[in-house]
All heavy atoms as a GROMACS GRO file, in nm:
protein
  488
    1MET      N    1  -0.780   5.548  -2.026
    1MET     CA    2  -0.839   5.571  -1.896
    1MET      C    3  -0.959   5.484  -1.880
    1MET      O    4  -1.044   5.474  -1.968
    1MET     CB    5  -0.883   5.720  -1.884
    1MET     CG    6  -0.764   5.809  -1.867
    1MET     SD    7  -0.801   5.987  -1.858
    1MET     CE    8  -0.969   6.007  -1.865
    2ALA      N    9  -0.970   5.421  -1.772
    2ALA     CA   10  -1.079   5.332  -1.742
    2ALA      C   11  -1.206   5.409  -1.713
    2ALA      O   12  -1.205   5.494  -1.625
    2ALA     CB   13  -1.044   5.240  -1.628
    3GLY      N   14  -1.310   5.382  -1.788
    3GLY     CA   15  -1.437   5.444  -1.756
    3GLY      C   16  -1.459   5.584  -1.814
    3GLY      O   17  -1.568   5.634  -1.817
    4THR      N   18  -1.354   5.646  -1.856
    4THR     CA   19  -1.367   5.781  -1.916
    4THR      C   20  -1.277   5.793  -2.039
    4THR      O   21  -1.182   5.715  -2.055
    4THR     CB   22  -1.326   5.890  -1.813
    4THR    OG1   23  -1.192   5.869  -1.776
    4THR    CG2   24  -1.420   5.891  -1.695
    5SER      N   25  -1.307   5.887  -2.123
    5SER     CA   26  -1.226   5.909  -2.241
    5SER      C   27  -1.209   6.057  -2.261
    5SER      O   28  -1.307   6.131  -2.263
    5SER     CB   29  -1.293   5.846  -2.362
    5SER     OG   30  -1.218   5.868  -2.477
    6CYS      N   31  -1.086   6.102  -2.278
    6CYS     CA   32  -1.062   6.241  -2.295
    6CYS      C   33  -1.138   6.303  -2.410
    6CYS      O   34  -1.181   6.419  -2.400
    6CYS     CB   35  -0.913   6.266  -2.316
    6CYS     SG   36  -0.810   6.233  -2.170
    7GLU      N   37  -1.157   6.227  -2.513
    7GLU     CA   38  -1.227   6.282  -2.631
    7GLU      C   39  -1.368   6.329  -2.601
    7GLU      O   40  -1.427   6.411  -2.672
    7GLU     CB   41  -1.229   6.179  -2.745
    7GLU     CG   42  -1.098   6.154  -2.809
    7GLU     CD   43  -1.007   6.057  -2.728
    7GLU    OE1   44  -1.062   5.984  -2.643
    7GLU    OE2   45  -0.887   6.058  -2.749
    8TYR      N   46  -1.429   6.273  -2.496
    8TYR     CA   47  -1.567   6.308  -2.462
    8TYR      C   48  -1.577   6.399  -2.341
    8TYR      O   49  -1.685   6.431  -2.293
    8TYR     CB   50  -1.649   6.180  -2.434
    8TYR     CG   51  -1.651   6.091  -2.554
    8TYR    CD1   52  -1.580   5.969  -2.554
    8TYR    CD2   53  -1.719   6.126  -2.671
    8TYR    CE1   54  -1.580   5.889  -2.664
    8TYR    CE2   55  -1.718   6.044  -2.782
    8TYR     CZ   56  -1.650   5.925  -2.778
    8TYR     OH   57  -1.647   5.846  -2.890
    9CYS      N   58  -1.462   6.446  -2.291
    9CYS     CA   59  -1.457   6.531  -2.172
    9CYS      C   60  -1.473   6.678  -2.205
    9CYS      O   61  -1.418   6.726  -2.307
    9CYS     CB   62  -1.324   6.512  -2.101
    9CYS     SG   63  -1.312   6.606  -1.946
   10ALA      N   64  -1.550   6.752  -2.128
   10ALA     CA   65  -1.573   6.890  -2.151
   10ALA      C   66  -1.443   6.972  -2.130
   10ALA      O   67  -1.430   7.085  -2.181
   10ALA     CB   68  -1.681   6.943  -2.057
   11ASN      N   69  -1.348   6.915  -2.060
   11ASN     CA   70  -1.219   6.986  -2.037
   11ASN      C   71  -1.117   6.962  -2.146
   11ASN      O   72  -1.009   7.019  -2.145
   11ASN     CB   73  -1.154   6.937  -1.905
   11ASN     CG   74  -1.236   6.976  -1.787
   11ASN    OD1   75  -1.291   7.088  -1.778
   11ASN    ND2   76  -1.253   6.884  -1.694
   12TYR      N   77  -1.155   6.884  -2.248
   12TYR     CA   78  -1.066   6.852  -2.359
   12TYR      C   79  -1.095   6.952  -2.470
   12TYR      O   80  -1.196   6.938  -2.543
   12TYR     CB   81  -1.092   6.708  -2.405
   12TYR     CG   82  -0.988   6.646  -2.496
   12TYR    CD1   83  -0.855   6.633  -2.454
   12TYR    CD2   84  -1.019   6.603  -2.623
   12TYR    CE1   85  -0.759   6.576  -2.534
   12TYR    CE2   86  -0.924   6.542  -2.703
   12TYR     CZ   87  -0.793   6.531  -2.658
   12TYR     OH   88  -0.699   6.472  -2.739
   13VAL      N   89  -1.011   7.055  -2.482
   13VAL     CA   90  -1.043   7.170  -2.572
   13VAL      C   91  -0.933   7.184  -2.679
   13VAL      O   92  -0.820   7.138  -2.659
   13VAL     CB   93  -1.056   7.299  -2.491
   13VAL    CG1   94  -1.176   7.292  -2.397
   13VAL    CG2   95  -0.930   7.330  -2.414
   14TYR      N   96  -0.968   7.251  -2.785
   14TYR     CA   97  -0.874   7.275  -2.894
   14TYR      C   98  -0.790   7.397  -2.861
   14TYR      O   99  -0.844   7.504  -2.836
   14TYR     CB  100  -0.947   7.293  -3.026
   14TYR     CG  101  -0.855   7.299  -3.146
   14TYR    CD1  102  -0.797   7.185  -3.194
   14TYR    CD2  103  -0.828   7.422  -3.207
   14TYR    CE1  104  -0.710   7.188  -3.302
   14TYR    CE2  105  -0.739   7.426  -3.313
   14TYR     CZ  106  -0.681   7.308  -3.364
   14TYR     OH  107  -0.597   7.312  -3.470
   15ASP      N  108  -0.659   7.386  -2.867
   15ASP     CA  109  -0.565   7.498  -2.844
   15ASP      C  110  -0.518   7.544  -2.980
   15ASP      O  111  -0.446   7.473  -3.051
   15ASP     CB  112  -0.448   7.447  -2.759
   15ASP     CG  113  -0.351   7.558  -2.723
   15ASP    OD1  114  -0.358   7.668  -2.787
   15ASP    OD2  115  -0.268   7.540  -2.634
   16GLU      N  116  -0.561   7.665  -3.018
   16GLU     CA  117  -0.525   7.718  -3.148
   16GLU      C  118  -0.379   7.745  -3.162
   16GLU      O  119  -0.324   7.734  -3.272
   16GLU     CB  120  -0.606   7.844  -3.174
   16GLU     CG  121  -0.755   7.817  -3.194
   16GLU     CD  122  -0.832   7.943  -3.223
   16GLU    OE1  123  -0.772   8.047  -3.250
   16GLU    OE2  124  -0.956   7.936  -3.223
   17ASP      N  125  -0.309   7.776  -3.055
   17ASP     CA  126  -0.166   7.802  -3.061
   17ASP      C  127  -0.088   7.678  -3.095
   17ASP      O  128   0.004   7.677  -3.177
   17ASP     CB  129  -0.114   7.862  -2.930
   17ASP     CG  130  -0.170   8.001  -2.901
   17ASP    OD1  131  -0.205   8.071  -2.999
   17ASP    OD2  132  -0.182   8.036  -2.785
   18ASP      N  133  -0.125   7.567  -3.033
   18ASP     CA  134  -0.056   7.437  -3.054
   18ASP      C  135  -0.123   7.358  -3.167
   18ASP      O  136  -0.066   7.255  -3.208
   18ASP     CB  137  -0.057   7.351  -2.928
   18ASP     CG  138   0.027   7.409  -2.818
   18ASP    OD1  139   0.123   7.486  -2.850
   18ASP    OD2  140   0.001   7.380  -2.701
   19GLU      N  141  -0.239   7.400  -3.211
   19GLU     CA  142  -0.316   7.333  -3.317
   19GLU      C  143  -0.338   7.186  -3.280
   19GLU      O  144  -0.319   7.096  -3.361
   19GLU     CB  145  -0.246   7.346  -3.451
   19GLU     CG  146  -0.242   7.490  -3.502
   19GLU     CD  147  -0.175   7.503  -3.636
   19GLU    OE1  148  -0.119   7.406  -3.688
   19GLU    OE2  149  -0.184   7.611  -3.694
   20ALA      N  150  -0.379   7.167  -3.154
   20ALA     CA  151  -0.405   7.027  -3.104
   20ALA      C  152  -0.504   7.038  -2.989
   20ALA      O  153  -0.523   7.145  -2.927
   20ALA     CB  154  -0.276   6.964  -3.058
   21TYR      N  155  -0.566   6.924  -2.957
   21TYR     CA  156  -0.655   6.918  -2.843
   21TYR      C  157  -0.571   6.892  -2.717
   21TYR      O  158  -0.478   6.814  -2.722
   21TYR     CB  159  -0.757   6.806  -2.860
   21TYR     CG  160  -0.868   6.845  -2.954
   21TYR    CD1  161  -0.861   6.822  -3.091
   21TYR    CD2  162  -0.981   6.909  -2.904
   21TYR    CE1  163  -0.961   6.859  -3.176
   21TYR    CE2  164  -1.085   6.946  -2.989
   21TYR     CZ  165  -1.073   6.920  -3.124
   21TYR     OH  166  -1.173   6.960  -3.210
   22VAL      N  167  -0.607   6.961  -2.610
   22VAL     CA  168  -0.534   6.951  -2.481
   22VAL      C  169  -0.635   6.948  -2.368
   22VAL      O  170  -0.746   6.993  -2.383
   22VAL     CB  171  -0.438   7.068  -2.460
   22VAL    CG1  172  -0.328   7.071  -2.565
   22VAL    CG2  173  -0.511   7.201  -2.461
   23CYS      N  174  -0.590   6.895  -2.255
   23CYS     CA  175  -0.670   6.898  -2.133
   23CYS      C  176  -0.658   7.037  -2.071
   23CYS      O  177  -0.548   7.086  -2.051
   23CYS     CB  178  -0.621   6.793  -2.035
   23CYS     SG  179  -0.722   6.788  -1.886
   24ASP      N  180  -0.771   7.097  -2.043
   24ASP     CA  181  -0.777   7.235  -1.991
   24ASP      C  182  -0.754   7.240  -1.841
   24ASP      O  183  -0.743   7.347  -1.781
   24ASP     CB  184  -0.913   7.296  -2.027
   24ASP     CG  185  -0.909   7.446  -2.021
   24ASP    OD1  186  -0.804   7.508  -2.042
   24ASP    OD2  187  -1.018   7.503  -1.988
   25VAL      N  188  -0.744   7.123  -1.775
   25VAL     CA  189  -0.722   7.120  -1.630
   25VAL      C  190  -0.572   7.115  -1.600
   25VAL      O  191  -0.495   7.046  -1.666
   25VAL     CB  192  -0.789   6.995  -1.569
   25VAL    CG1  193  -0.757   6.980  -1.421
   25VAL    CG2  194  -0.937   6.995  -1.592
   26ASP      N  195  -0.529   7.198  -1.507
   26ASP     CA  196  -0.388   7.201  -1.467
   26ASP      C  197  -0.364   7.088  -1.368
   26ASP      O  198  -0.404   7.098  -1.253
   26ASP     CB  199  -0.351   7.335  -1.402
   26ASP     CG  200  -0.349   7.448  -1.505
   26ASP    OD1  201  -0.314   7.420  -1.618
   26ASP    OD2  202  -0.381   7.559  -1.467
   27LEU      N  203  -0.302   6.980  -1.414
   27LEU     CA  204  -0.269   6.869  -1.330
   27LEU      C  205  -0.136   6.893  -1.264
   27LEU      O  206  -0.045   6.945  -1.324
   27LEU     CB  207  -0.262   6.738  -1.409
   27LEU     CG  208  -0.389   6.695  -1.480
   27LEU    CD1  209  -0.360   6.572  -1.568
   27LEU    CD2  210  -0.505   6.671  -1.390
   28ASP      N  211  -0.124   6.853  -1.133
   28ASP     CA  212   0.009   6.866  -1.073
   28ASP      C  213   0.095   6.752  -1.121
   28ASP      O  214   0.050   6.662  -1.194
   28ASP     CB  215  -0.002   6.870  -0.918
   28ASP     CG  216  -0.053   6.742  -0.853
   28ASP    OD1  217  -0.040   6.634  -0.921
   28ASP    OD2  218  -0.093   6.749  -0.739
   29GLU      N  219   0.223   6.751  -1.084
   29GLU     CA  220   0.319   6.654  -1.138
   29GLU      C  221   0.278   6.508  -1.104
   29GLU      O  222   0.284   6.423  -1.191
   29GLU     CB  223   0.458   6.684  -1.081
   29GLU     CG  224   0.564   6.601  -1.139
   29GLU     CD  225   0.701   6.639  -1.089
   29GLU    OE1  226   0.721   6.752  -1.039
   29GLU    OE2  227   0.794   6.556  -1.101
   30ASP      N  228   0.233   6.484  -0.980
   30ASP     CA  229   0.191   6.349  -0.942
   30ASP      C  230   0.072   6.300  -1.020
   30ASP      O  231   0.066   6.185  -1.065
   30ASP     CB  232   0.161   6.342  -0.792
   30ASP     CG  233   0.283   6.364  -0.705
   30ASP    OD1  234   0.395   6.334  -0.756
   30ASP    OD2  235   0.271   6.408  -0.594
   31GLU      N  236  -0.027   6.388  -1.038
   31GLU     CA  237  -0.146   6.355  -1.115
   31GLU      C  238  -0.114   6.325  -1.260
   31GLU      O  239  -0.166   6.229  -1.320
   31GLU     CB  240  -0.251   6.464  -1.111
   31GLU     CG  241  -0.318   6.477  -0.975
   31GLU     CD  242  -0.411   6.595  -0.970
   31GLU    OE1  243  -0.374   6.705  -1.023
   31GLU    OE2  244  -0.518   6.581  -0.914
   32MET      N  245  -0.021   6.404  -1.316
   32MET     CA  246   0.018   6.383  -1.458
   32MET      C  247   0.086   6.248  -1.478
   32MET      O  248   0.059   6.176  -1.570
   32MET     CB  249   0.109   6.497  -1.505
   32MET     CG  250   0.145   6.483  -1.650
   32MET     SD  251   0.007   6.479  -1.764
   32MET     CE  252  -0.027   6.650  -1.780
   33VAL      N  253   0.178   6.211  -1.384
   33VAL     CA  254   0.247   6.085  -1.393
   33VAL      C  255   0.145   5.970  -1.381
   33VAL      O  256   0.150   5.875  -1.458
   33VAL     CB  257   0.352   6.072  -1.283
   33VAL    CG1  258   0.408   5.930  -1.274
   33VAL    CG2  259   0.468   6.168  -1.312
   34ARG      N  260   0.056   5.979  -1.285
   34ARG     CA  261  -0.050   5.879  -1.269
   34ARG      C  262  -0.136   5.866  -1.394
   34ARG      O  263  -0.167   5.756  -1.440
   34ARG     CB  264  -0.135   5.911  -1.147
   34ARG     CG  265  -0.226   5.798  -1.106
   34ARG     CD  266  -0.300   5.826  -0.979
   34ARG     NE  267  -0.217   5.877  -0.874
   34ARG     CZ  268  -0.236   5.998  -0.815
   34ARG    NH1  269  -0.333   6.075  -0.850
   34ARG    NH2  270  -0.154   6.040  -0.718
   35PHE      N  271  -0.175   5.977  -1.450
   35PHE     CA  272  -0.257   5.980  -1.573
   35PHE      C  273  -0.185   5.912  -1.688
   35PHE      O  274  -0.247   5.838  -1.762
   35PHE     CB  275  -0.290   6.125  -1.605
   35PHE     CG  276  -0.361   6.142  -1.736
   35PHE    CD1  277  -0.497   6.110  -1.746
   35PHE    CD2  278  -0.295   6.189  -1.846
   35PHE    CE1  279  -0.562   6.123  -1.870
   35PHE    CE2  280  -0.362   6.207  -1.967
   35PHE     CZ  281  -0.499   6.171  -1.975
   36LEU      N  282  -0.054   5.937  -1.704
   36LEU     CA  283   0.018   5.885  -1.817
   36LEU      C  284   0.059   5.739  -1.801
   36LEU      O  285   0.079   5.672  -1.904
   36LEU     CB  286   0.143   5.975  -1.845
   36LEU     CG  287   0.117   6.114  -1.887
   36LEU    CD1  288   0.246   6.193  -1.894
   36LEU    CD2  289   0.046   6.118  -2.021
   37THR      N  290   0.074   5.693  -1.680
   37THR     CA  291   0.128   5.560  -1.658
   37THR      C  292   0.026   5.455  -1.613
   37THR      O  293   0.047   5.335  -1.635
   37THR     CB  294   0.243   5.559  -1.558
   37THR    OG1  295   0.192   5.608  -1.432
   37THR    CG2  296   0.361   5.645  -1.606
   38ASP      N  297  -0.081   5.494  -1.552
   38ASP     CA  298  -0.178   5.400  -1.497
   38ASP      C  299  -0.297   5.382  -1.589
   38ASP      O  300  -0.378   5.474  -1.608
   38ASP     CB  301  -0.226   5.450  -1.359
   38ASP     CG  302  -0.316   5.348  -1.289
   38ASP    OD1  303  -0.345   5.246  -1.349
   38ASP    OD2  304  -0.354   5.377  -1.174
   39SER      N  305  -0.308   5.264  -1.651
   39SER     CA  306  -0.421   5.241  -1.747
   39SER      C  307  -0.555   5.233  -1.681
   39SER      O  308  -0.658   5.241  -1.746
   39SER     CB  309  -0.392   5.114  -1.827
   39SER     OG  310  -0.391   5.004  -1.739
   40HIS      N  311  -0.558   5.222  -1.548
   40HIS     CA  312  -0.686   5.213  -1.475
   40HIS      C  313  -0.717   5.342  -1.398
   40HIS      O  314  -0.809   5.343  -1.314
   40HIS     CB  315  -0.681   5.095  -1.372
   40HIS     CG  316  -0.663   4.964  -1.440
   40HIS    ND1  317  -0.758   4.905  -1.520
   40HIS    CD2  318  -0.555   4.882  -1.442
   40HIS    CE1  319  -0.713   4.792  -1.567
   40HIS    NE2  320  -0.591   4.776  -1.523
   41TYR      N  321  -0.648   5.449  -1.430
   41TYR     CA  322  -0.665   5.576  -1.362
   41TYR      C  323  -0.797   5.641  -1.407
   41TYR      O  324  -0.826   5.657  -1.525
   41TYR     CB  325  -0.549   5.668  -1.394
   41TYR     CG  326  -0.565   5.809  -1.337
   41TYR    CD1  327  -0.556   5.832  -1.203
   41TYR    CD2  328  -0.587   5.916  -1.424
   41TYR    CE1  329  -0.566   5.959  -1.149
   41TYR    CE2  330  -0.598   6.045  -1.373
   41TYR     CZ  331  -0.587   6.066  -1.238
   41TYR     OH  332  -0.597   6.193  -1.185
   42ASN      N  333  -0.882   5.676  -1.313
   42ASN     CA  334  -1.006   5.749  -1.342
   42ASN      C  335  -0.983   5.896  -1.310
   42ASN      O  336  -0.962   5.931  -1.193
   42ASN     CB  337  -1.123   5.694  -1.259
   42ASN     CG  338  -1.170   5.563  -1.313
   42ASN    OD1  339  -1.184   5.546  -1.432
   42ASN    ND2  340  -1.195   5.469  -1.224
   43CYS      N  341  -0.992   5.980  -1.407
   43CYS     CA  342  -0.968   6.124  -1.390
   43CYS      C  343  -1.075   6.185  -1.300
   43CYS      O  344  -1.190   6.177  -1.335
   43CYS     CB  345  -0.964   6.190  -1.527
   43CYS     SG  346  -0.934   6.368  -1.514
   44PRO      N  347  -1.034   6.248  -1.192
   44PRO     CA  348  -1.133   6.310  -1.105
   44PRO      C  349  -1.192   6.438  -1.166
   44PRO      O  350  -1.291   6.492  -1.113
   44PRO     CB  351  -1.054   6.345  -0.978
   44PRO     CG  352  -0.914   6.353  -1.024
   44PRO     CD  353  -0.899   6.262  -1.141
   45TYR      N  354  -1.138   6.491  -1.271
   45TYR     CA  355  -1.184   6.611  -1.336
   45TYR      C  356  -1.269   6.589  -1.460
   45TYR      O  357  -1.314   6.681  -1.521
   45TYR     CB  358  -1.060   6.699  -1.377
   45TYR     CG  359  -0.970   6.725  -1.262
   45TYR    CD1  360  -0.848   6.661  -1.254
   45TYR    CD2  361  -1.006   6.809  -1.156
   45TYR    CE1  362  -0.761   6.686  -1.146
   45TYR    CE2  363  -0.921   6.832  -1.049
   45TYR     CZ  364  -0.798   6.769  -1.046
   45TYR     OH  365  -0.716   6.789  -0.940
   46TYR      N  366  -1.295   6.462  -1.489
   46TYR     CA  367  -1.374   6.428  -1.607
   46TYR      C  368  -1.514   6.484  -1.594
   46TYR      O  369  -1.582   6.467  -1.491
   46TYR     CB  370  -1.383   6.277  -1.624
   46TYR     CG  371  -1.468   6.235  -1.743
   46TYR    CD1  372  -1.417   6.236  -1.870
   46TYR    CD2  373  -1.598   6.195  -1.726
   46TYR    CE1  374  -1.492   6.201  -1.981
   46TYR    CE2  375  -1.679   6.164  -1.832
   46TYR     CZ  376  -1.624   6.165  -1.959
   46TYR     OH  377  -1.701   6.129  -2.064
   47ARG      N  378  -1.558   6.554  -1.698
   47ARG     CA  379  -1.698   6.603  -1.705
   47ARG      C  380  -1.745   6.565  -1.843
   47ARG      O  381  -1.681   6.598  -1.945
   47ARG     CB  382  -1.703   6.757  -1.692
   47ARG     CG  383  -1.678   6.807  -1.557
   47ARG     CD  384  -1.693   6.955  -1.547
   47ARG     NE  385  -1.634   7.021  -1.662
   47ARG     CZ  386  -1.674   7.135  -1.712
   47ARG    NH1  387  -1.771   7.204  -1.659
   47ARG    NH2  388  -1.615   7.190  -1.818
   48ASN      N  389  -1.860   6.500  -1.850
   48ASN     CA  390  -1.913   6.460  -1.979
   48ASN      C  391  -1.946   6.586  -2.063
   48ASN      O  392  -2.019   6.674  -2.019
   48ASN     CB  393  -2.040   6.378  -1.957
   48ASN     CG  394  -2.085   6.310  -2.085
   48ASN    OD1  395  -2.080   6.369  -2.193
   48ASN    ND2  396  -2.127   6.186  -2.073
   49GLY      N  397  -1.892   6.590  -2.181
   49GLY     CA  398  -1.911   6.707  -2.270
   49GLY      C  399  -2.033   6.693  -2.355
   49GLY      O  400  -2.058   6.776  -2.442
   50ASP      N  401  -2.116   6.591  -2.331
   50ASP     CA  402  -2.237   6.566  -2.413
   50ASP      C  403  -2.343   6.666  -2.371
   50ASP      O  404  -2.404   6.653  -2.262
   50ASP     CB  405  -2.283   6.424  -2.391
   50ASP     CG  406  -2.401   6.390  -2.480
   50ASP    OD1  407  -2.452   6.476  -2.552
   50ASP    OD2  408  -2.444   6.270  -2.478
   51GLU      N  409  -2.371   6.765  -2.452
   51GLU     CA  410  -2.465   6.870  -2.421
   51GLU      C  411  -2.609   6.814  -2.413
   51GLU      O  412  -2.696   6.874  -2.349
   51GLU     CB  413  -2.462   6.982  -2.524
   51GLU     CG  414  -2.329   7.048  -2.532
   51GLU     CD  415  -2.319   7.140  -2.654
   51GLU    OE1  416  -2.413   7.150  -2.734
   51GLU    OE2  417  -2.212   7.204  -2.665
   52TYR      N  418  -2.637   6.704  -2.479
   52TYR     CA  419  -2.772   6.652  -2.484
   52TYR      C  420  -2.799   6.546  -2.379
   52TYR      O  421  -2.909   6.491  -2.374
   52TYR     CB  422  -2.797   6.595  -2.624
   52TYR     CG  423  -2.784   6.700  -2.729
   52TYR    CD1  424  -2.672   6.705  -2.812
   52TYR    CD2  425  -2.880   6.800  -2.745
   52TYR    CE1  426  -2.656   6.802  -2.907
   52TYR    CE2  427  -2.867   6.899  -2.841
   52TYR     CZ  428  -2.754   6.900  -2.923
   52TYR     OH  429  -2.740   6.998  -3.017
   53LEU      N  430  -2.702   6.517  -2.290
   53LEU     CA  431  -2.720   6.412  -2.188
   53LEU      C  432  -2.840   6.445  -2.097
   53LEU      O  433  -2.921   6.359  -2.071
   53LEU     CB  434  -2.593   6.399  -2.107
   53LEU     CG  435  -2.593   6.292  -1.998
   53LEU    CD1  436  -2.609   6.153  -2.063
   53LEU    CD2  437  -2.466   6.296  -1.916
   54VAL      N  438  -2.851   6.567  -2.055
   54VAL     CA  439  -2.960   6.609  -1.966
   54VAL      C  440  -3.092   6.595  -2.037
   54VAL      O  441  -3.193   6.550  -1.979
   54VAL     CB  442  -2.937   6.753  -1.912
   54VAL    CG1  443  -3.056   6.799  -1.835
   54VAL    CG2  444  -2.810   6.759  -1.831
   55VAL      N  445  -3.101   6.635  -2.161
   55VAL     CA  446  -3.221   6.632  -2.238
   55VAL      C  447  -3.268   6.489  -2.255
   55VAL      O  448  -3.388   6.460  -2.239
   55VAL     CB  449  -3.202   6.699  -2.376
   55VAL    CG1  450  -3.326   6.683  -2.463
   55VAL    CG2  451  -3.166   6.845  -2.360
   56ARG      N  452  -3.180   6.398  -2.286
   56ARG     CA  453  -3.214   6.259  -2.303
   56ARG      C  454  -3.269   6.197  -2.172
   56ARG      O  455  -3.359   6.120  -2.171
   56ARG     CB  456  -3.099   6.176  -2.353
   56ARG     CG  457  -3.071   6.195  -2.500
   56ARG     CD  458  -2.979   6.086  -2.554
   56ARG     NE  459  -2.849   6.088  -2.494
   56ARG     CZ  460  -2.742   6.157  -2.537
   56ARG    NH1  461  -2.754   6.234  -2.640
   56ARG    NH2  462  -2.630   6.147  -2.475
   57LYS      N  463  -3.217   6.244  -2.058
   57LYS     CA  464  -3.267   6.190  -1.931
   57LYS      C  465  -3.408   6.240  -1.906
   57LYS      O  466  -3.485   6.178  -1.835
   57LYS     CB  467  -3.174   6.234  -1.818
   57LYS     CG  468  -3.046   6.156  -1.812
   57LYS     CD  469  -2.965   6.192  -1.691
   57LYS     CE  470  -2.842   6.110  -1.684
   57LYS     NZ  471  -2.760   6.141  -1.566
   58GLN      N  472  -3.443   6.361  -1.956
   58GLN     CA  473  -3.575   6.417  -1.933
   58GLN      C  474  -3.683   6.353  -2.019
   58GLN      O  475  -3.800   6.364  -1.991
   58GLN     CB  476  -3.571   6.568  -1.953
   58GLN     CG  477  -3.484   6.641  -1.857
   58GLN     CD  478  -3.470   6.790  -1.892
   58GLN    OE1  479  -3.510   6.831  -1.995
   58GLN    NE2  480  -3.416   6.865  -1.798
   59MET      N  481  -3.641   6.286  -2.125
   59MET     CA  482  -3.740   6.230  -2.216
   59MET      C  483  -3.798   6.102  -2.164
   59MET      O  484  -3.750   6.029  -2.090
   59MET     CB  485  -3.673   6.203  -2.355
   59MET     CG  486  -3.631   6.334  -2.416
   59MET     SD  487  -3.531   6.310  -2.564
   59MET     CE  488  -3.656   6.304  -2.689
   0.00000   0.00000   0.00000
């Protein structure tokens, strides 16, 4: 994904049942195809999972 990475997204969570990381957002069929096939797709649901981002901006 251009500009974003699932590994750093707050919606990228560990699923204990599947024992793997998954996206917690329910994408519709069109969004999923675009996500899987378009290397320049920017996910509209991306949220930075960095808890310290706000703190660093305040310093």
